[in-house]
DSSP file (Angstrom, degrees, kcal/mol; ACC not computed):
  #  RESIDUE AA STRUCTURE BP1 BP2  ACC     N-H-->O    O-->H-N    N-H-->O    O-->H-N    TCO  KAPPA ALPHA  PHI   PSI    X-CA   Y-CA   Z-CA
    1    1 A M              0   0    0      0, 0.0     2,-0.2     0, 0.0     0, 0.0   0.000 360.0 360.0 360.0 145.1  -25.2   78.3  -46.6
    2    2 A A        -     0   0    0     12,-0.1     2,-0.5     1,-0.0    29,-0.1  -0.524 360.0-132.3 -81.8 142.7  -21.8   76.6  -47.1
    3    3 A I        -     0   0    0     27,-1.3     2,-0.2    -2,-0.2    27,-0.1  -0.833  23.8-149.4 -94.6 128.3  -21.8   73.1  -48.7
    4    4 A L        +     0   0    0     -2,-0.5    53,-0.3     8,-0.1     7,-0.1  -0.641  52.1  55.4 -97.6 159.5  -19.6   70.8  -46.7
    5    5 A G        +     0   0    0     -2,-0.2     6,-0.2    23,-0.1    51,-0.2  -0.063  38.2 123.3 101.7 157.5  -17.7   67.8  -48.1
    6    6 A G        +     0   0    0      1,-0.6    48,-0.7    49,-0.2    20,-0.4  -0.063  50.2  94.5 149.2 -40.9  -15.2   67.6  -50.9
    7    7 A G  S >  S-     0   0    0      4,-2.0     3,-2.6     1,-0.2    -1,-0.6  -0.156  96.4 -60.2 -72.9 176.5  -12.0   66.0  -49.5
    8    8 A V  G >  S+     0   0    0      1,-0.3     3,-0.6    44,-0.2    -1,-0.2  -0.394 132.7  21.3 -52.8 127.0  -11.3   62.4  -49.8
    9    9 A G  G 3  S-     0   0    0      1,-0.2    -1,-0.3    -3,-0.1     3,-0.1   0.432 127.5 -82.3  88.7   2.8  -14.1   60.6  -47.9
   10   10 A G  G <  S+     0   0    0     -3,-2.6     2,-0.3    44,-0.3    -1,-0.2   0.493  85.6 142.7  84.9  -0.7  -16.4   63.6  -48.2
   11   11 A A    <   -     0   0    0     -3,-0.6    -4,-2.0    -6,-0.2    -1,-0.3  -0.608  27.2-177.0 -78.0 131.6  -15.0   65.5  -45.3
   12   12 A G        -     0   0    0     -2,-0.3    -6,-0.1    -6,-0.2    -8,-0.1  -0.425  36.7 -87.3-113.2-166.7  -14.8   69.2  -46.0
   13   13 A N        -     0   0    0     15,-0.3    15,-0.1    -8,-0.2     4,-0.1  -0.846  37.3-177.7-101.2  91.7  -13.6   72.3  -44.2
   14   14 A P  S    S+     0   0    0      0, 0.0    -1,-0.1     0, 0.0   -12,-0.1   0.741  83.8  43.0 -65.6 -23.6  -16.5   73.4  -42.1
   15   15 A V  S    S+     0   0    0     -3,-0.1    -2,-0.1     3,-0.1    14,-0.0   0.936  91.5 174.6 -87.8 -52.3  -14.7   76.4  -40.8
   16   16 A G        +     0   0    0      2,-0.1    13,-0.1     1,-0.1     3,-0.1   0.231  41.3  77.5  71.0 166.2  -13.1   77.6  -44.2
   17   17 A G        +     0   0    0      1,-0.2     2,-0.6    -4,-0.1    -1,-0.1   0.339  68.3 108.9  86.6  -6.8  -11.2   80.6  -45.1
   18   18 A S        -     0   0    0      2,-0.0     2,-0.6     0, 0.0    -1,-0.2  -0.902  55.1-153.0-111.8 119.4   -7.8   79.5  -43.6
   19   19 A F        +     0   0    0     -2,-0.6     0, 0.0     1,-0.1     0, 0.0  -0.800  17.9 173.8 -87.7 128.8   -5.0   78.6  -45.9
   20   20 A T        -     0   0    0     -2,-0.6    -1,-0.1     1,-0.5    -2,-0.0   0.261  54.0 -81.6-118.1  11.0   -2.8   76.1  -44.2
   21   21 A G  S    S-     0   0    0      2,-0.0    -1,-0.5    17,-0.0    15,-0.2  -0.583  76.2 -19.4 117.0-175.6   -0.5   75.3  -47.1
   22   22 A P        +     0   0    0      0, 0.0     2,-0.3     0, 0.0    15,-0.2  -0.322  63.7 170.2 -65.8 141.9   -0.6   73.0  -50.2
   23   23 A A        -     0   0    0     13,-2.2    13,-0.4     2,-0.1     4,-0.1  -0.951  38.7-140.5-146.7 157.1   -3.0   70.2  -50.1
   24   24 A E  S    S+     0   0    0     -2,-0.3    28,-1.5    27,-0.1     2,-0.1   0.508  76.4  93.6 -98.4  -4.8   -4.3   67.6  -52.5
   25   25 A A  S    S-     0   0    0     26,-0.1     2,-0.6    11,-0.1    11,-0.3  -0.414  83.3-109.5 -80.3 157.3   -7.9   67.8  -51.2
   26   26 A L        -     0   0    0    -20,-0.4     2,-0.3    -2,-0.1     9,-0.2  -0.789  35.1-154.8 -85.9 123.0  -10.6   70.0  -52.6
   27   27 A E  E     -A   34   0A   0      7,-3.0     7,-1.8    -2,-0.6     2,-0.4  -0.773   5.6-157.9 -96.0 144.5  -11.4   72.8  -50.1
   28   28 A I  E     +A   33   0A   0     -2,-0.3     2,-0.4     5,-0.2   -15,-0.3  -0.987  15.8 176.7-131.2 135.1  -14.7   74.5  -50.0
   29   29 A I  E >  S-A   32   0A   0      3,-2.5     3,-2.1    -2,-0.4     2,-0.4  -0.950  71.0 -47.3-135.2 111.5  -15.7   78.0  -48.7
   30   30 A G  T 3  S-     0   0    0     -2,-0.4   -27,-1.3     1,-0.3   -14,-0.0  -0.472 122.7 -24.2  60.9-121.4  -19.3   78.9  -49.2
   31   31 A D  T 3  S+     0   0    0     -2,-0.4   107,-2.3   -29,-0.1     2,-0.3   0.162 122.1  91.7-104.7  18.1  -20.1   78.1  -52.9
   32   32 A H  E <   -AB  29 137A   0     -3,-2.1    -3,-2.5   105,-0.3     2,-0.3  -0.846  55.0-166.8-117.0 150.0  -16.4   78.4  -54.0
   33   33 A C  E     +AB  28 136A   0    103,-2.1   103,-1.6    -2,-0.3     2,-0.3  -0.940   9.5 169.4-132.7 155.1  -13.8   75.6  -54.2
   34   34 A F  E     -AB  27 135A   0     -7,-1.8    -7,-3.0    -2,-0.3     2,-0.3  -0.984  12.1-171.4-161.1 158.2  -10.0   75.5  -54.6
   35   35 A A  E     - B   0 134A   0     99,-1.8    99,-2.7    -2,-0.3     2,-0.5  -0.963   7.8-159.2-152.8 139.9   -7.1   73.2  -54.4
   36   36 A Y  E     - B   0 133A   0    -13,-0.4   -13,-2.2    -2,-0.3    97,-0.2  -0.979   5.3-169.1-124.9 122.8   -3.3   73.9  -54.5
   37   37 A G        -     0   0    0     95,-3.5    96,-0.1    -2,-0.5    -1,-0.1   0.672  34.4-146.0 -82.8 -13.9   -1.0   71.1  -55.4
   38   38 A G        -     0   0    0     94,-0.6     2,-0.7   -15,-0.1    94,-0.4  -0.008  37.6 -52.8  74.1 170.0    2.1   73.1  -54.4
   39   39 A I  S    S+     0   0    0     92,-0.2     2,-0.3    90,-0.1    92,-0.2  -0.768  74.5 158.0 -83.5 120.7    5.5   72.9  -56.1
   40   40 A S  E     -C  130   0A   0     90,-2.6    90,-2.8    -2,-0.7     2,-0.5  -0.893  45.8 -95.4-136.5 168.9    6.4   69.3  -56.2
   41   41 A T  E     -C  129   0A   0     -2,-0.3     2,-0.6    88,-0.2    88,-0.3  -0.762  30.6-142.1 -88.8 122.9    8.8   67.1  -58.4
   42   42 A A  E     -C  128   0A   0     86,-3.6    86,-1.6    -2,-0.5     2,-0.2  -0.751  21.8-156.9 -85.9 120.4    7.1   65.4  -61.2
   43   43 A V        -     0   0    0     -2,-0.6    80,-1.1    78,-0.5     5,-0.2  -0.653  20.4-122.2-103.9 161.5    8.7   61.8  -61.6
   44   44 A N  S    S+     0   0    0      1,-0.2    -1,-0.1    -2,-0.2     4,-0.1   0.989  86.5  55.0 -71.8 -59.8    8.8   59.7  -64.7
   45   45 A T  S    S-     0   0    0      1,-0.2    -1,-0.2     2,-0.1    77,-0.0  -0.986 127.3  -7.4-126.0 127.0    7.0   56.5  -63.5
   46   46 A P  S    S-     0   0    0      0, 0.0    -1,-0.2     0, 0.0     2,-0.1  -0.980 101.6-133.3 -91.1   7.8    4.2   56.3  -62.2
   47   47 A G        -     0   0    0      2,-0.0     2,-0.5    73,-0.0    75,-0.2  -0.431  25.7 -77.6  99.0 176.8    4.2   60.1  -62.1
   48   48 A T  E     -F  121   0B   0     73,-2.7    73,-2.8    -5,-0.2     2,-0.6  -0.976  31.7-134.9-125.3 127.5    3.2   62.4  -59.3
   49   49 A N  E     +F  120   0B   0     -2,-0.5    71,-0.2    71,-0.2     3,-0.1  -0.689  22.9 178.5 -80.0 115.7   -0.4   63.1  -58.3
   50   50 A Y  E    S+     0   0B   0     69,-2.8     2,-0.3    -2,-0.6    -1,-0.2   0.796  75.0  18.6 -86.5 -34.6   -0.7   66.9  -57.7
   51   51 A L  E     +F  119   0B   0     68,-1.3    68,-2.5    82,-0.0    -1,-0.3  -0.996  65.0 165.7-137.6 136.9   -4.4   66.8  -56.9
   52   52 A S  E     +F  118   0B   0    -28,-1.5     2,-0.3    -2,-0.3   -44,-0.2  -0.889  23.3 130.0-151.0 109.9   -6.4   63.7  -55.8
   53   53 A F  E     -F  117   0B   0     64,-2.0    64,-3.4    -2,-0.3     2,-0.4  -0.937  47.5-126.5-153.3 172.7   -9.9   64.1  -54.3
   54   54 A T  E     -F  116   0B   0    -48,-0.7   -44,-0.3    -2,-0.3    62,-0.2  -0.994  30.0-129.0-129.8 120.4  -13.5   62.9  -54.6
   55   55 A S        -     0   0    0     60,-2.2   -49,-0.2    -2,-0.4   -46,-0.1  -0.139  23.2-141.6 -66.3 165.0  -16.3   65.5  -55.0
   56   56 A G        -     0   0    0    -51,-0.2     2,-2.1    58,-0.1    58,-1.8   0.071  51.5 -36.8-107.5-142.0  -19.3   65.4  -52.8
   57   57 A N  S    S+     0   0    0    -53,-0.3    84,-0.9    56,-0.2     2,-0.3  -0.421 116.4  61.5 -86.1  65.3  -23.1   66.0  -53.2
   58   58 A Y  E    S-D  140   0A   0     -2,-2.1     2,-0.3    82,-0.2    56,-0.3  -0.952  77.9-117.2-166.2 169.4  -22.6   68.8  -55.6
   59   59 A Y  E     -D  139   0A   0     80,-2.0    80,-2.6    -2,-0.3     2,-0.4  -0.948  26.6-147.9-118.2 152.8  -21.1   69.5  -59.0
   60   60 A A  E     -DE 138 111A   0     51,-2.0    51,-3.2    -2,-0.3     2,-0.5  -0.901  12.6-155.7-119.2 145.3  -18.2   71.9  -59.7
   61   61 A V  E     +DE 137 110A   0     76,-2.6    76,-2.5    -2,-0.4     2,-0.3  -0.988  39.1 170.2-112.9 115.9  -17.4   74.2  -62.5
   62   62 A V  E     -DE 136 109A   0     47,-2.9    47,-2.6    -2,-0.5     2,-0.4  -0.862  37.1-142.9-135.1 158.2  -13.5   74.6  -62.2
   63   63 A N  E     -DE 135 108A   0     72,-2.8    72,-2.1    -2,-0.3     2,-0.6  -0.998  19.1-162.2-119.3 126.3  -10.5   75.9  -63.9
   64   64 A V  E     -DE 134 107A   0     43,-2.4    43,-1.5    -2,-0.4     2,-0.5  -0.942   3.2-167.6-115.5 117.6   -7.4   74.0  -63.5
   65   65 A Q  E     -D  133   0A   0     68,-3.0    68,-2.9    -2,-0.6     2,-0.4  -0.872   2.8-164.0-107.5 130.2   -4.0   75.6  -64.2
   66   66 A C  E     -D  132   0A   0     -2,-0.5     2,-0.4    36,-0.4    66,-0.2  -0.909   5.7-162.5-114.6 137.4   -0.8   73.5  -64.5
   67   67 A Y  E     -D  131   0A   0     64,-3.2    64,-2.2    -2,-0.4     2,-0.7  -0.977  19.4-156.0-124.1 130.4    2.7   75.0  -64.3
   68   68 A N  E     -D  130   0A   0     -2,-0.4    27,-0.4    25,-0.3    62,-0.2  -0.943  20.3-166.9 -91.1 110.8    6.0   73.7  -65.3
   69   69 A T        +     0   0    0     60,-1.4     2,-0.2    -2,-0.7    61,-0.2   0.264  46.2 104.0 -95.2  13.3    8.2   75.8  -63.0
   70   70 A V        -     0   0    0     59,-0.4    25,-2.4     4,-0.1    26,-0.4  -0.540  67.3-133.3 -92.3 162.2   11.7   75.2  -64.5
   71   71 A D  S    S+     0   0    0     23,-0.2     2,-0.2    24,-0.2    -1,-0.1  -0.150  80.5  65.1-104.1  35.8   13.6   77.7  -66.6
   72   72 A D  S    S-     0   0    0      2,-0.1    25,-0.9    24,-0.1    22,-0.4  -0.632 100.1 -82.6-138.2-160.6   14.7   75.2  -69.2
   73   73 A S  S    S+     0   0    0     -2,-0.2    -2,-0.0    20,-0.2     2,-0.0   0.214  73.9 134.9 -99.0  14.1   13.2   73.0  -71.9
   74   74 A S        -     0   0    0     19,-0.1    20,-0.8     1,-0.1     2,-0.3  -0.335  46.0-139.7 -62.9 144.1   12.3   70.1  -69.6
   75   75 A K  E     -G   93   0B   0     18,-0.2    49,-1.3    51,-0.1     2,-0.4  -0.774  16.8-164.1-118.2 153.4    8.9   68.8  -70.2
   76   76 A I  E     -GH  92 123B   0     16,-2.2    16,-2.9    -2,-0.3     2,-0.6  -0.993  16.1-143.7-125.7 136.6    5.9   67.5  -67.9
   77   77 A N  E     -GH  91 122B   0     45,-3.1    45,-2.0    -2,-0.4     2,-0.6  -0.924  18.3-151.8 -91.8 113.5    3.1   65.5  -69.3
   78   78 A W  E     -GH  90 121B   0     12,-2.9    12,-1.4    -2,-0.6     2,-0.4  -0.755  12.6-170.3 -94.4 116.5   -0.2   66.6  -67.5
   79   79 A E  E     -GH  89 120B   0     41,-3.0    41,-2.8    -2,-0.6     2,-0.5  -0.891   8.7-159.2-110.9 142.5   -2.9   63.9  -67.2
   80   80 A F  E     -GH  88 119B   0      8,-2.3     7,-2.3    -2,-0.4     8,-0.9  -0.960  13.0-173.5-115.6 126.7   -6.5   64.5  -66.0
   81   81 A E  E     -GH  86 118B   0     37,-2.5    37,-2.0    -2,-0.5     2,-0.5  -0.969  13.4-168.7-126.7 138.9   -8.5   61.5  -64.8
   82   82 A L  E >  S-GH  85 117B   0      3,-2.6     3,-1.6    -2,-0.4    35,-0.2  -0.984  83.0 -19.3-122.3 119.9  -12.2   61.2  -63.7
   83   83 A N  T 3  S-     0   0    0     33,-3.0    -1,-0.1    -2,-0.5    34,-0.1   0.877 130.1 -48.8  51.0  42.9  -13.1   58.0  -62.0
   84   84 A G  T 3  S+     0   0    0     32,-0.3     2,-0.5     1,-0.2    -1,-0.3   0.513 115.1 113.3  79.9   4.5  -10.0   56.2  -63.3
   85   85 A T  E <   -G   82   0B   0     -3,-1.6    -3,-2.6     0, 0.0     2,-0.3  -0.942  66.7-131.8-110.8 121.3  -10.6   57.4  -66.9
   86   86 A K  E     -G   81   0B   0     -2,-0.5    -5,-0.3    -5,-0.2     3,-0.1  -0.549  24.1-178.4 -69.5 126.3   -8.1   59.7  -68.5
   87   87 A I  E     -     0   0B   0     -7,-2.3     2,-0.3     1,-0.4    -1,-0.2   0.795  62.3 -17.3 -98.7 -34.7  -10.2   62.5  -70.1
   88   88 A F  E     -G   80   0B   0     -8,-0.9    -8,-2.3     2,-0.0    -1,-0.4  -0.976  55.2-171.9-162.9 166.2   -7.2   64.5  -71.6
   89   89 A E  E     -G   79   0B   0     -2,-0.3     2,-0.3   -10,-0.2   -10,-0.2  -0.968   2.8-179.4-150.1 157.8   -3.6   65.1  -71.4
   90   90 A Y  E     -G   78   0B   0    -12,-1.4   -12,-2.9    -2,-0.3     2,-0.4  -0.961  26.3-120.4-158.8 160.5   -0.9   67.5  -72.8
   91   91 A T  E     -G   77   0B   0     -2,-0.3     2,-0.4   -14,-0.3   -14,-0.3  -0.836  25.8-166.7-104.2 136.0    2.8   68.1  -72.6
   92   92 A Q  E     -G   76   0B   0    -16,-2.9   -16,-2.2    -2,-0.4     2,-0.1  -0.987   8.2-147.5-126.8 126.9    4.2   71.5  -71.3
   93   93 A E  E     -G   75   0B   0     -2,-0.4     7,-0.3   -18,-0.2   -25,-0.3  -0.462  36.6 -83.4 -85.1 166.7    7.8   72.7  -71.6
   94   94 A G     >  -     0   0    0    -20,-0.8     4,-1.6   -22,-0.4     3,-0.3  -0.089  47.2 -95.3 -63.0 169.2    9.5   74.9  -69.0
   95   95 A R  T  4 S+     0   0    0    -25,-2.4   -24,-0.2   -27,-0.4   -22,-0.1   0.830 117.9  49.6 -58.6 -42.0    9.1   78.6  -68.9
   96   96 A A  T  4 S+     0   0    0    -26,-0.4    -1,-0.2   -24,-0.2   -23,-0.1   0.859 110.8  50.5 -68.3 -35.8   12.2   79.7  -70.8
   97   97 A A  T  4 S-     0   0    0    -25,-0.9     2,-0.3    -3,-0.3    -1,-0.2   0.888 129.2 -28.7 -73.7 -39.7   11.6   77.3  -73.7
   98   98 A S     <  -     0   0    0     -4,-1.6     2,-0.7   -26,-0.2    -1,-0.3  -0.969  50.8-119.4-165.8 159.1    7.9   78.3  -74.3
   99   99 A I        -     0   0    0     -2,-0.3    -5,-0.1    -3,-0.1    -4,-0.1  -0.944  41.8-134.7-107.9 110.5    4.9   79.6  -72.5
  100  100 A G    >>  -     0   0    0     -2,-0.7     3,-1.1    -7,-0.3     4,-0.7  -0.311   9.9-124.7 -64.6 147.0    2.3   76.9  -72.9
  101  101 A I  H 3> S+     0   0    0      1,-0.3     4,-1.0     2,-0.2     5,-0.2   0.695 108.5  58.8 -65.7 -23.3   -1.2   77.8  -73.9
  102  102 A H  H 3> S+     0   0    0      1,-0.2     4,-0.9     3,-0.1   -36,-0.4   0.635  91.2  72.3 -84.8 -13.4   -2.6   76.0  -70.9
  103  103 A M  H <4 S+     0   0    0     -3,-1.1    -2,-0.2     2,-0.1    -1,-0.2   0.933 104.0  31.7 -59.0 -55.7   -0.6   78.0  -68.5
  104  104 A G  H  < S+     0   0    0     -4,-0.7    -2,-0.1     1,-0.1    -1,-0.1   0.920 129.1  32.3 -73.1 -47.3   -2.5   81.3  -68.7
  105  105 A E  H  < S-     0   0    0     -4,-1.0    -2,-0.1     1,-0.2    -3,-0.1   0.689  92.8-154.9 -86.4 -18.8   -6.0   80.2  -69.5
  106  106 A G     <  -     0   0    0     -4,-0.9     2,-0.5    -5,-0.2   -41,-0.2  -0.160  30.2 -67.6  73.9-167.1   -6.1   76.9  -67.6
  107  107 A N  E     -E   64   0A   0    -43,-1.5   -43,-2.4    -4,-0.1     2,-0.3  -0.979  42.9-143.8-124.6 117.5   -8.4   73.9  -68.4
  108  108 A A  E     +E   63   0A   0     -2,-0.5     2,-0.3   -45,-0.2   -45,-0.2  -0.611  29.7 164.1 -85.0 139.9  -12.1   74.3  -67.8
  109  109 A M  E     -E   62   0A   0    -47,-2.6   -47,-2.9    -2,-0.3     2,-0.5  -0.981  33.1-139.8-146.9 157.1  -14.0   71.2  -66.5
  110  110 A I  E     -E   61   0A   0     -2,-0.3     2,-0.7   -49,-0.2   -49,-0.2  -0.990  20.3-154.2-115.9 122.6  -17.2   70.3  -64.9
  111  111 A I  E     -E   60   0A   0    -51,-3.2   -51,-2.0    -2,-0.5     3,-0.1  -0.867  10.1-140.9-104.8 119.1  -17.0   67.7  -62.1
  112  112 A S    >   -     0   0    0     -2,-0.7     3,-0.6   -53,-0.2   -57,-0.2  -0.187  37.6 -76.2 -70.5 162.4  -20.0   65.6  -61.4
  113  113 A P  T 3  S+     0   0    0      0, 0.0   -56,-0.2     0, 0.0    -1,-0.2  -0.198 112.6   9.9 -57.5 147.4  -21.1   64.6  -58.0
  114  114 A Y  T 3  S+     0   0    0    -58,-1.8     2,-0.4   -56,-0.3   -58,-0.1   0.904  90.9 150.7  49.4  50.0  -19.1   61.8  -56.2
  115  115 A T    <   -     0   0    0     -3,-0.6   -60,-2.2   -59,-0.1     2,-0.5  -0.937  45.9-133.6-115.1 135.0  -16.3   61.8  -58.8
  116  116 A E  E     -F   54   0B   0     -2,-0.4   -33,-3.0   -62,-0.2     2,-0.4  -0.739  27.1-165.3 -86.8 128.4  -12.8   60.9  -58.1
  117  117 A V  E     +FH  53  82B   0    -64,-3.4   -64,-2.0    -2,-0.5     2,-0.4  -0.937  11.5 177.8-118.7 135.9  -10.5   63.4  -59.7
  118  118 A I  E     -FH  52  81B   0    -37,-2.0   -37,-2.5    -2,-0.4     2,-0.6  -0.983  11.3-170.3-136.9 127.5   -6.7   63.1  -60.2
  119  119 A V  E     -FH  51  80B   0    -68,-2.5   -69,-2.8    -2,-0.4   -68,-1.3  -0.949  20.7-176.7-113.6 116.0   -4.4   65.5  -61.9
  120  120 A R  E     -FH  49  79B   0    -41,-2.8   -41,-3.0    -2,-0.6     2,-0.5  -0.859  18.3-154.0-118.8 141.7   -0.9   63.9  -62.4
  121  121 A G  E     -FH  48  78B   0    -73,-2.8   -73,-2.7    -2,-0.4   -78,-0.5  -0.960  11.7-169.9-114.7 134.2    2.3   65.2  -63.8
  122  122 A I  E     - H   0  77B   0    -45,-2.0   -45,-3.1    -2,-0.5   -78,-0.2  -0.978  20.3-129.6-124.2 129.2    4.7   62.9  -65.3
  123  123 A S  E     - H   0  76B   0    -80,-1.1   -47,-0.2    -2,-0.5     4,-0.1  -0.501   6.2-153.8 -68.7 138.7    8.3   63.8  -66.3
  124  124 A T  S    S-     0   0    0    -49,-1.3    -1,-0.1    -2,-0.2   -48,-0.1   0.427  83.9  -9.6 -94.4   0.3    9.2   62.9  -69.9
  125  125 A G  S    S+     0   0    0      1,-0.7   -81,-0.2   -50,-0.4    -2,-0.1  -0.194 123.9   5.5-153.8-114.2   12.9   62.7  -68.8
  126  126 A T  S    S-     0   0    0      1,-0.2    -1,-0.7    -2,-0.1    -2,-0.2  -0.281  97.0 -67.7 -77.9 170.5   14.6   63.7  -65.7
  127  127 A E        -     0   0    0     -4,-0.1     2,-0.3    -3,-0.1   -84,-0.2  -0.358  56.1-168.5 -61.6 141.5   12.5   65.0  -62.6
  128  128 A V  E     -C   42   0A   0    -86,-1.6   -86,-3.6    -3,-0.1     2,-0.4  -0.993  19.4-121.5-137.0 138.3   10.9   68.3  -63.2
  129  129 A A  E     +C   41   0A   0     -2,-0.3   -60,-1.4   -88,-0.3   -59,-0.4  -0.674  42.0 156.3 -82.6 135.8    9.2   70.8  -60.7
  130  130 A G  E     -CD  40  68A   0    -90,-2.8   -90,-2.6    -2,-0.4     2,-0.3  -0.906  22.6-154.7-141.9 175.2    5.6   71.7  -61.4
  131  131 A A  E     - D   0  67A   0    -64,-2.2   -64,-3.2    -2,-0.3     2,-0.4  -0.981   4.1-149.8-151.1 159.3    2.5   72.9  -59.6
  132  132 A V  E     - D   0  66A   0    -94,-0.4   -95,-3.5    -2,-0.3   -94,-0.6  -0.998   7.4-172.9-136.0 132.8   -1.3   72.8  -60.0
  133  133 A V  E     -BD  36  65A   0    -68,-2.9   -68,-3.0    -2,-0.4     2,-0.4  -0.994   4.7-171.3-125.6 130.6   -3.9   75.3  -58.9
  134  134 A L  E     +BD  35  64A   0    -99,-2.7   -99,-1.8    -2,-0.4     2,-0.3  -0.971   9.4 169.0-116.3 141.3   -7.7   74.6  -59.1
  135  135 A T  E     +BD  34  63A   0    -72,-2.1   -72,-2.8    -2,-0.4     2,-0.3  -0.974  16.6 117.6-143.5 155.4  -10.4   77.2  -58.5
  136  136 A G  E     -BD  33  62A   0   -103,-1.6  -103,-2.1    -2,-0.3     2,-0.3  -0.995  50.6 -89.1 173.9-169.7  -14.1   77.1  -59.2
  137  137 A R  E     -BD  32  61A   0    -76,-2.5   -76,-2.6    -2,-0.3     2,-0.3  -0.938  29.2-142.8-128.5 153.2  -17.7   77.3  -57.8
  138  138 A I  E     - D   0  60A   0   -107,-2.3     2,-0.4    -2,-0.3   -78,-0.2  -0.841   9.1-158.1-115.2 152.5  -19.8   74.4  -56.6
  139  139 A Y  E     - D   0  59A   0    -80,-2.6   -80,-2.0    -2,-0.3    -2,-0.0  -0.988  22.8-111.0-133.9 139.1  -23.5   74.0  -57.1
  140  140 A R  E     - D   0  58A   0     -2,-0.4     2,-0.3   -82,-0.2   -82,-0.2  -0.351  25.1-141.9 -68.6 150.8  -26.0   71.9  -55.1
  141  141 A T        -     0   0    0    -84,-0.9     2,-0.4   -83,-0.0   -84,-0.0  -0.790  19.1-117.9 -99.1 155.6  -27.6   68.8  -56.5
  142  142 A R              0   0    0     -2,-0.3   -84,-0.0     1,-0.1     0, 0.0  -0.829 360.0 360.0 -92.6 136.0  -31.1   67.9  -55.8
  143  143 A D              0   0    0     -2,-0.4    -1,-0.1   -86,-0.0    -2,-0.0   0.393 360.0 360.0 -77.7 360.0  -31.8   64.7  -54.1
């Protein structure tokens, strides 16, 4: 049985399975979850939120992959927040300058129930294009 809920306000996709384009919400199909931030421009201040959602009555085991999509040495600082607390961050150069270790393997996370999640990209100089993809699985919590 599919678990509903996941987007901001706890609303989920009860139909599931239809990709309608980039979104900042967490989408749920059955026991799987995903979110696509799409290619957007990371700005310097205050940064660009690529993903922003609140989890529902479940916990999620996810992998978040961040991409600096430019072909030069421009940098993006990626920040990960849970309930307003920054849990980690790293800086990533464009594809031609280096292939960041975080691109291929992603960042593994466990997201607790009813947790606000933000993945933000901040340009360290001029505006830089980036993208974020989250995939994972959700597990029911017991009431």
